[in-house]
C-alpha positions in Angstrom: 87.9 90.1 129.8 89.5 93.3 129.4 91.4 95.2 126.1 94.8 95.8 127.3 96.3 98.4 125.1 100.1 98.8 124.9 102.4 101.5 123.0 106.2 101.5 122.7 108.1 104.9 122.9 111.9 105.6 122.6 110.6 108.6 124.8 110.0 107.8 128.3 106.2 108.9 129.4 104.7 110.3 132.5 103.2 107.9 134.6 99.7 108.3 136.0 96.9 106.5 137.9 93.2 105.6 137.5 91.1 107.8 139.9 87.5 106.9 138.9 85.4 110.3 137.3 88.4 112.0 136.9 90.6 110.0 134.7 90.2 110.4 131.0 93.5 108.5 130.0 96.6 107.0 131.8 99.8 105.1 131.4 101.6 102.7 133.8 104.2 100.3 133.3 103.1 97.2 132.5 103.7 94.2 135.3 107.1 91.9 134.6 104.8 89.2 133.0 103.4 91.5 130.8 106.7 93.1 129.0 108.4 89.7 129.0 105.5 88.8 126.7 105.5 92.2 125.1 109.1 92.8 124.5 109.3 90.6 121.2 106.1 92.8 119.8 108.0 96.0 120.2 111.4 97.4 118.7 110.8 100.9 121.1 112.9 101.1 124.6 109.6 101.8 126.7 106.5 99.8 126.9 103.2 101.5 128.4 100.1 100.1 129.4 97.3 102.7 128.3 94.0 102.8 130.9 91.0 104.7 130.1 88.4 105.8 131.8 86.9 103.0 132.5 90.3 102.0 134.6 91.3 99.8 131.9 91.6 100.0 127.8 87.8 99.0 127.4 86.7 102.1 126.6 88.9 102.4 123.5 87.0 99.4 122.7 83.8 100.3 121.1 82.8 99.6 117.5 82.2 102.6 114.8 78.5 100.9 114.4 78.2 101.8 118.1 79.1 105.2 117.8 75.8 107.7 117.8 73.9 104.6 120.2 73.4 106.7 123.3 72.6 103.5 125.3 76.4 101.9 124.3 78.6 104.7 123.9 77.5 108.2 125.4 79.7 111.0 125.2 81.9 110.1 128.2 82.9 107.1 126.6 84.2 109.3 123.8 86.6 111.1 125.9 89.0 108.4 125.8 89.1 107.5 122.4 89.3 110.8 121.5 92.2 111.6 123.7 94.1 108.8 122.6 94.0 110.3 119.2 94.9 113.3 120.2 98.0 111.8 122.1 99.2 109.9 119.3 98.7 112.9 117.0 101.2 115.0 119.2 103.6 112.4 120.0 103.9 111.0 116.3 104.8 114.8 115.5 108.2 114.1 117.1 108.9 110.0 116.6 107.0 106.7 115.3 105.2 105.1 118.2 104.4 101.3 118.2 100.8 100.2 119.2 99.5 96.7 119.9 96.1 95.7 121.5 94.9 92.3 122.6 92.4 91.1 125.3 93.4 90.9 128.9 96.3 87.9 129.5 96.9 87.2 126.1 100.2 89.0 125.5 101.7 85.4 124.9 99.6 85.4 121.3 101.4 86.1 118.2 100.4 89.6 116.2 97.3 88.5 113.8 98.3 92.5 111.8 100.7 94.2 111.6 100.2 97.6 109.7 101.7 101.1 109.5 99.4 103.9 109.6 99.2 107.6 109.9 97.3 108.8 112.9 96.2 112.1 111.1 94.2 109.5 109.3 91.9 109.1 112.2 89.2 110.3 114.1 86.3 109.5 115.7 84.1 111.4 113.1 86.0 109.6 110.0 85.2 106.0 111.7 81.4 107.2 112.5 80.2 109.3 109.7 78.6 106.3 107.4 76.0 106.3 110.0 75.2 109.9 110.5 
């Protein structure tokens, strides 16, 4: 089962597609089924599925305890999460962004946690320095 990451913005984003070995991050319009389930979770106009270098959102989901384990997380795996952090940092300089993740197909489940964060407080290095 794959992780599914979504963001919602007032601004329209450029859509992309996954190309194996080339794509680090891309945005797609969700399916009608996803939109129907996700719409109540978001207050902003546009909803986007966020894909990673794996072709799904799974590369965003490694645990910080695995960050330094080269067998589980190689340098290529770290590119998508860093690019997502960089993009969200850039985007939130102009507007707030809503972020939601779930397992693929679990769009109808209720939100378990709702928190407001400042993306500037998140970095792969900060999340993983306790293991160094």
